[in-house]
C-alpha positions as CSV (number, residue, x, y, z in Angstrom):
1,M,2.7,15.8,-3.8
2,K,2.1,19.5,-4.2
3,K,-1.5,19.0,-3.0
4,N,-0.3,17.1,0.1
5,F,2.0,20.0,1.0
6,E,-0.9,22.5,0.4
7,I,-3.2,20.4,2.7
8,L,-0.5,20.2,5.4
9,R,0.2,23.9,5.3
10,T,-3.5,24.7,5.5
11,Y,-3.9,22.4,8.6
12,R,-0.9,24.1,10.3
13,R,-2.1,27.7,9.6
14,S,-5.5,26.8,10.8
15,L,-4.1,25.2,13.9
16,V,-2.0,28.3,14.8
17,K,-5.1,30.4,14.4
18,E,-7.1,28.1,16.7
19,I,-4.5,28.4,19.5
20,D,-3.7,32.1,19.0
21,D,-6.6,33.3,21.2
22,L,-5.9,30.9,24.1
23,D,-4.2,32.1,27.3
24,M,-1.5,30.1,29.1
25,D,-4.0,28.3,31.3
26,Q,-6.3,27.3,28.5
27,I,-3.5,25.9,26.3
28,Q,-2.2,23.8,29.2
29,K,-5.4,22.7,31.0
30,I,-6.2,19.0,30.7
31,P,-10.0,18.7,30.2
32,K,-11.9,16.1,32.1
33,G,-11.8,12.8,30.3
34,F,-8.5,13.6,28.5
35,K,-4.9,12.7,29.4
36,N,-3.2,15.6,27.7
37,N,-3.7,19.2,26.8
38,I,-3.8,21.4,23.7
39,F,-0.1,22.3,23.9
40,W,0.8,18.6,24.1
41,N,-1.4,17.8,21.0
42,V,0.0,20.6,19.0
43,A,3.6,19.7,20.0
44,H,2.9,16.0,19.3
45,I,1.8,17.0,15.7
46,L,5.1,18.6,15.1
47,V,7.1,15.8,16.7
48,S,5.3,13.0,14.9
49,Q,5.8,14.8,11.6
50,Q,9.5,15.1,12.2
51,I,9.8,11.5,13.2
52,L,7.8,10.2,10.3
53,H,9.6,12.3,7.7
54,Y,13.1,12.9,8.9
55,T,14.0,10.2,11.4
56,M,12.5,7.4,9.4
57,S,14.4,8.7,6.4
58,G,17.7,8.6,8.3
59,L,17.8,12.4,8.4
60,T,18.3,14.8,11.3
61,P,14.9,16.3,12.5
62,L,14.4,20.0,12.5
63,I,13.7,20.0,16.2
64,T,15.8,19.1,19.2
65,N,15.7,15.7,20.9
66,D,14.1,17.0,24.1
67,W,11.0,18.0,22.1
68,I,10.9,14.5,20.6
69,E,11.3,12.9,24.1
70,N,8.6,15.0,25.6
71,Y,5.9,14.9,22.9
72,Q,6.3,11.6,21.0
73,K,3.6,8.9,21.1
74,G,3.1,7.6,24.6
75,T,4.1,10.7,26.5
76,Y,2.0,13.1,28.6
77,P,2.3,16.7,29.8
78,R,4.9,16.8,32.5
79,F,5.6,20.4,33.1
80,I,4.3,24.0,32.6
81,N,5.2,25.5,29.3
82,T,6.4,29.0,28.8
83,E,5.2,31.6,26.4
84,D,8.5,31.3,24.5
85,E,7.8,27.6,24.0
86,I,4.3,28.3,22.7
87,Q,5.7,30.9,20.3
88,Y,8.5,28.5,19.2
89,L,5.9,25.8,18.5
90,K,3.7,28.2,16.4
91,D,6.7,29.3,14.4
92,K,8.0,25.8,13.9
93,L,4.6,24.5,12.7
94,I,4.9,26.8,9.7
95,T,8.7,26.8,9.0
96,S,9.0,23.0,9.3
97,I,6.6,22.5,6.4
98,D,8.4,25.0,4.2
99,Q,11.6,23.1,5.0
100,L,10.0,19.7,4.4
101,E,8.8,20.8,1.0
102,S,12.2,22.2,0.1
103,D,13.9,19.1,1.2
104,Y,11.5,16.9,-0.7
105,N,12.0,18.9,-3.9
106,E,15.8,18.7,-3.4
107,N,15.4,14.8,-3.2
108,K,16.9,14.6,0.3
109,F,14.6,11.7,1.2
110,I,16.6,8.9,-0.5
111,S,15.7,6.0,1.8
112,Y,12.9,5.2,4.2
113,T,12.7,2.7,7.0
114,K,9.5,0.8,6.7
115,Y,7.0,1.4,9.5
116,E,3.6,0.0,10.3
117,S,1.2,2.5,11.8
118,Q,-1.0,1.8,14.8
119,M,-3.9,1.1,12.4
120,G,-1.8,-1.3,10.4
121,F,-0.9,0.9,7.4
122,E,2.6,0.1,6.0
123,I,4.6,3.2,5.3
124,S,7.5,2.5,3.0
125,S,8.3,5.9,1.4
126,I,8.4,9.5,2.2
127,E,5.3,9.9,0.0
128,D,3.4,7.4,2.2
129,A,4.6,9.2,5.3
130,I,3.5,12.6,4.1
131,T,0.0,11.2,3.3
132,L,-0.3,9.4,6.6
133,N,0.9,12.4,8.5
134,N,-1.9,14.5,7.0
135,T,-4.4,12.1,8.3
136,H,-2.7,12.1,11.7
137,E,-2.7,15.9,11.8
138,A,-6.4,16.0,10.9
139,M,-7.2,13.7,13.8
140,H,-5.3,15.8,16.3
141,Y,-6.7,19.0,14.8
142,G,-10.1,17.7,15.7
143,I,-9.0,16.9,19.2
144,V,-7.7,20.4,19.7
145,I,-11.0,21.9,18.5
146,T,-12.9,19.7,21.0
147,M,-10.5,20.5,23.8
148,K,-10.8,24.2,23.0
149,K,-14.5,24.0,23.7
150,L,-13.8,22.5,27.1
151,V,-11.1,24.9,28.4
C-alpha cells in the first residue's frame, strides 16, 4: 500500500502546482464543451476520495458535508468560489492524504460497504478503494490539464 500512497501524494502535489498559477477567472471558467470547471474537478477529486475511503468505511469524512453536497458525482458548479476556498482546497488535498495514510496504518478502516463503480469494478475493501481512487484522480488530473489549456 505504501506505493499507492506515494502515487496519490504525487498526483496531489502535481495538481496543486498545476492550479497555483491560475487566477480566479481561469480556475472557475467553464471551457466550451465542458459542464464544469477546474475548481469543480479538483474539489470533486477531494470529495470522491473522502466518500470512497471514509464514508464507505463508516467513518466521518475529513471535510464538511457542504463540500460533499456541492462536488460529489452528478453536481455542477453553482456559485463563485473565493480565494479562501481555493486555498482550503489546496491545503486539504495534501493534508487529507497524510491523514488517510495515518488512519490506514492505525487500522481505522475495519469494514467497507461494497460498491460497484460506474465502470463495473467491485470495491469491497479500503485497499480496493485506494487503488480505484488513484485511477479516478489520474482521469480528473488529465481533465484539469486539458481545461488549463482552454482557459
